[in-house]
N, C-alpha and C positions, 0 to 999 in steps of 0.2 A: 606024455606029457603031463608035469606035476604041475602045480597052483602057480607055480612063478614064470616059467616058460610061457604059460598059457596069458599072464599078465605081459611077457615081452610080445605076443604073437599078435594078441591087441592090440597092443600101443605099434605097433609098425602096420597092422591093417590100419589102423587111426589116422598113420601121418599119411600113408601114400595115398590115402584116401584124401586127405587135406592138403598133399602137394597138388593132385591133378586139381583138383576145385580153384586154389590159388594162380597155376597157374593158366587154365582158362578163362576166366574173366578178365656278365659283365656290370657292370656297374650304375651308379646311376651321375646323372650331370653333375656340378659342383654347383650350379644354380639352384637348380632345382633342389637339390638335396639342401640348401637354402630355406628355399622355401617352404620345405615339406619340418624342416626343423623349426621356422617361425609359427606354421601353423599350429603344429604339436603342441607348442609348448601355450600358445595360447588353450587350446585346449584342453588341457593335460595341468596345466595351473603348474605352480612354480612350487606351494608351502602347504601347511597342511591347512584347514580352515578355522577360525576359531568359532562356529557352527556348527562339529561337526554333524551333528544328526540330520540339519536343514541337508546341509552338501552332498551325506549320502545316499540323500530321499532324492538330491533334484540327480545325481550320479545315476541311481539306479532307473529316474523314467526314463534319463536320455539314453539309459542303454535298451532297455525294452522298446524304448521309438525303432531304434535301429536293428532290433529282437535278431541281431544274427551275433556271433566272433569266431571269426578264422585261425585257427591253430596252426604253424608250422611246427612238424615235432620230425621225431624219426626214433628209429629202436626203439629203449623201454618204454618211454612217456605215450607214444602212437597206437602202443597194445596196453600197457597198465592203466594209465590216468580214465580210461570209458567211463568205468564209475565215480569218479570224482568228476567227468565232465556231463554226467547225466545226473549230478548230486547240485553243481551249477543250473544246472536249466530249470532243474526242480523247484529250487530257490528264485531263480527270477523270472525264470520263465523265459531266457533267452537258447536261443537252437546256439552247441556248438559243431563245428564242423572241424576232424584233427585231419591233418594229412597220412595215410602212412606211408611204408618204404625206411631206406634208411636217410639217416642225416645228411651223406653228402648229394643225396639223388634231391631231396626235399629244396636245398638251398638254391642245388643248379636251377632246378626248376621255376624258384621264389625269383632269382635273380636275375633269369631272362627276362619274365615278364615282367620288372621292374625295368630294365634294360629299353621293354617293349611299351615304357609310361604305362604300365595295369597293373593297380594297385590291389591286387585281390588279400593280403594275410597284415592279420591283426597283431599276432603275438607270439612270438618265438619260444619253445620249451628244445631247444637244441644245443648243442656239444660245446663245452669253452673252448674247443679248437676251432669248428666252424666259425662259432662269435667273432676270436683272437681274427685270423686270416681271412675272412670274408663278406661276415655282418658289419662288426666295424668298417675297414680301410674303403669299403663302397658304401661308407655312411647311410647306411641301408634301416640302420636305429636310433633312436632317440635317447640320451638323458636319461636313465629310471629313477632316480630319487625324485624330480620334481611330480613323478606319477603319484608319491603317495602320501593320504591323506588318513586311510584309515588308525588310530590312536597304538592297535597293536603291534600293528607293521613297524609305524614310526619311534617305541620305545624301543630301544635297540636293547634295553637290560632284559630281554627278554630272549636273549638271540645270542649263541656260541662267544665266548668273551669282549657278549655284550658291545658290539657292532656288528654292522652291517657287512657282510664282504663282497667281493666283485671279481670278476675273472679275462677283466682285459686292461690293458698297462694303463688305460685310464681314469681307471677302477670308479667307472659311471656308466657304463652302458650294460652288460653284463651279471647281474645281480645274480648270485650262489642261493640257492634255498637247498640243496640235498649235496651232502659230501660224501664218499665212503671209507672208514676207518681203513687201514692198512698198516695192520702189524702180524699182517702173519699173511702166506702165501695159500693161496689156493687152487687145488687140482684136485680131479675129478677120475674115478677107474672104474672099469667094470667088474662086479664082483666076481661071476661064473671064469673069466677069461682073467684072472689076474688074481695073484698066490699077496693071501699079506704079509705073508713075509718078505715078499721081493719090492712090497711099497716101503714097510717099514725099513729095509738098509739104505731109502732116497732119506739123507740126511742134510744137503747141500742140495744148491742149484745144480753143481757143477754135474748131481748124481743123476739126471735127465741122461744124460750123454754118457752112460752106460752103455755096452752094445746091447745090454738084449731087449731095450728097450726102441730100437732104429728098427722101423717101418710099425711103431705099436699106437705111434703118438701121436694126434690128428690137436689141428689147431688153426689161430681164426685168421686168413689171409688177408694183404694188407687190402686189400679191398673193401673190409669192412673195418666200418671208422672204427672199432673199440678192438680192432686188430693191430693197427697204425699206432692206437693209445695205450698198449699191452707194450710194443715196444720200446717204445717215447719213454713212459715209464724204466723198465727195464735199463737202458740205455743209463740214467740220473743211478741206478741203487747200486750200491756197496755189494748186495750179496748176487749181483749178475753183471751189468754193464756191457760195455761195448765189444769187446772179444763174446763174451755169453751169448750176447745178440745177433753178432756173425754168425755164430754154431748153431743155434738152432733154428736162424734162416735155411741157411745153407749145408752142413753138412749134419747132422744130427735125425735127418730120416724125418723126419715131419710131415703127415701131409696136411697140407692147408685146403681149407675151403672158406667162402669168402659166406655162406649160406649159415644159418646157426640151427637150422633145421635140421639139416644136415650130417652138422656135428653132434648134438643129440642125440641123432636117429644112429652114427656112426658106436658116437656112446655106449646108449642101449645095447643093444646088437650083437656089442664085441669084435665088428670089426674094425676097428681102433679102439683097443681095451683103455687107455689112458689119455687125457687131457693134462699138459701138461702146467696152464695157461688160462686159467679158469675167472672170468666175470661176468656179469649181471644173470648168475647162477639159480636167481628165484623160479624158473621150471624144474633145474635139476632136481634142486631141495622140495619140492611138489614131486615129482616122480619116485624122489628116491620112500618118500613117503606110504605111495600107492603097490611098494613092493616091489616094485623095479633094479634092478643090479647092478645100482648102482651108487657108490660109495665117495663122501668128501676126505676129501688130507689137507691138514692145516700144517706148515712149515714155519716158523718164526721165520722174523725180519728183524734184521740190524735195525731198522729207519722204522721208528712208527711215524705214520703219516697220516691223514687225509688229505681228498683229492675229490675233485670235482672233475668226474669225466664221465663220460657219456653224454648220451638226451637227457637222460635222469637228472640232471646237475642244477640248469640253468634258465632261469627269465629275461627275456627282451622282447624289447616291442615294439614294431614298425616306423616307421618315418611315414604318412601317408597313410595310415593305417585306415582302412574305410569304414573301420566302424570303432571308431579310436574312444569311446564311451562305452563301450562292453569289454574296449582293451585294458583301461583305465578300472574298471570294475573288477575284473578277474583276478589282472595286476595286487589288484588289494585285499581278495576277498582271498584268491588262493594262499596268500603269506601269512592270513591271519591264524588263529588256534585252529578254528575250524578246519579251514580248507588244506592247515600240514599236518591234522591231524589224519585228516584221510586219507594220507599218502599212505598215514603209517598203519592203517585199519582195511583199508579198500587191495588192497596189495597184501596176497601173502606171500609171505618169505622174502619180504622185500631186502635186496641187498646195499641199502643205502640208510642213510638217516638225514632226516630234518635237522638245517641250523637251527632254529630253534628250539632252546633249552626248555622250556618251560611245558612240554606236550609230552603225554607218556610214549614210551617207543612201541608199544601195539604188537603189529606185527611184524617188525623189524628182526632181520634173524641177528640172533645173539653176539658172533661174530662182529656184525656191526652195530654194536651201542656203544658209544663211547661212556667211560668211566668218566663222570662228575667231577669237574674241580679240574680233570687232567688237559695238558696243554696239547697238542699236537703237530710236528709241521707242516706247514700249507702251504706249499710251491705253488699252487695252483692260483692261489687269493695275494701272490707275488707280482706287483707290475713288471717285471721283467723277466718273469719265468715263460714268456711267448714264446717272443725273440731267441730264448736258450730252444724250447721247444720246437719251433720251425728250422734249425739248424740242426734238431737231433732229427724231424724227420727225415729233411733232404735225406743222409747218412742213409737211413732204415731203408729208403725210398730205394737210395744205390747199391745197395746189398742185394736188397727184396729184385732187383730188373735183373742184379747178378747171375741169381740162380737162375733165372728165365736163360740165359743165353746157352 
């Protein structure tokens, strides 16, 4: 057994142990929502204070009196942001509780609790899709701008194109702080199982449907929020489109899983040696640097865009937050230069970057670094995009269900 084979063997052994360890262990009524929104406005305020330092000190003291911050998350932030939450705790002395699991499960739990009159969560670090389709319609979150008091956050000159960006149709509830840059398609393959010449033969997106790849491709299922997001994005892209999505889901011989750890293991072991669509791949970059036999492939896109996809894009604050001052403090601190810089330095090979344009890229993956002064298409910040994506999602799920029959 050579050194690389030993590395793969050790990785798979650790992954099996990790998986065993893991296995062992409605909406608000309109009257109540109105009362909660009124109360939230009273707590959060509506404008920057004239004496910021004094108000900031008062806010810190009030948040410390509450002592806790509860964050609803899923996907990337639930794993990646723990060092950042620890930094917040160290700085302000406030304990942070972050939910785990995927964003859909998190939102299911939170909305069920709220329907039962239990308000347990303060802040959402949840995908734009879950915000648009569930949190905003259920009146579960408050307008975000009135929370902002920190001069570094309010100064829009420090943000991409000199403005704040929102992902909801009202442009006021779901603040976008991170975005991915997509001027290339990302794929990964196992270098022990796939020849570089075969990979070089892939010139366009339809080449993944060549018979040589049938039965060798793995992909994220539609039960994974990122999986459905990949298909919605593909639906609108000129390089892919509806027929490409239909073929990928139904006729290309792709094996799907909603468990990203399984997807990762399939790739590393070579069981399914090609992942044609890859997003959220920080861990892949780390594993490749450790010598595991996986390699990234990048193909150009016709249309360069930035996207607010996944739970690592957006922040919103719940109505009736049990720790309203801690929520306001965190929202402001997280969006300062310090808070956003930590997202660039504490997450290795992070595959997205802050919309703050006044901080270094740090650990941001080179392919995710926006070109200074360049403007990108940003459909996720278009108020009309949510409705279009909802229609595309219905179509994708219909195709997905047809393959189950």
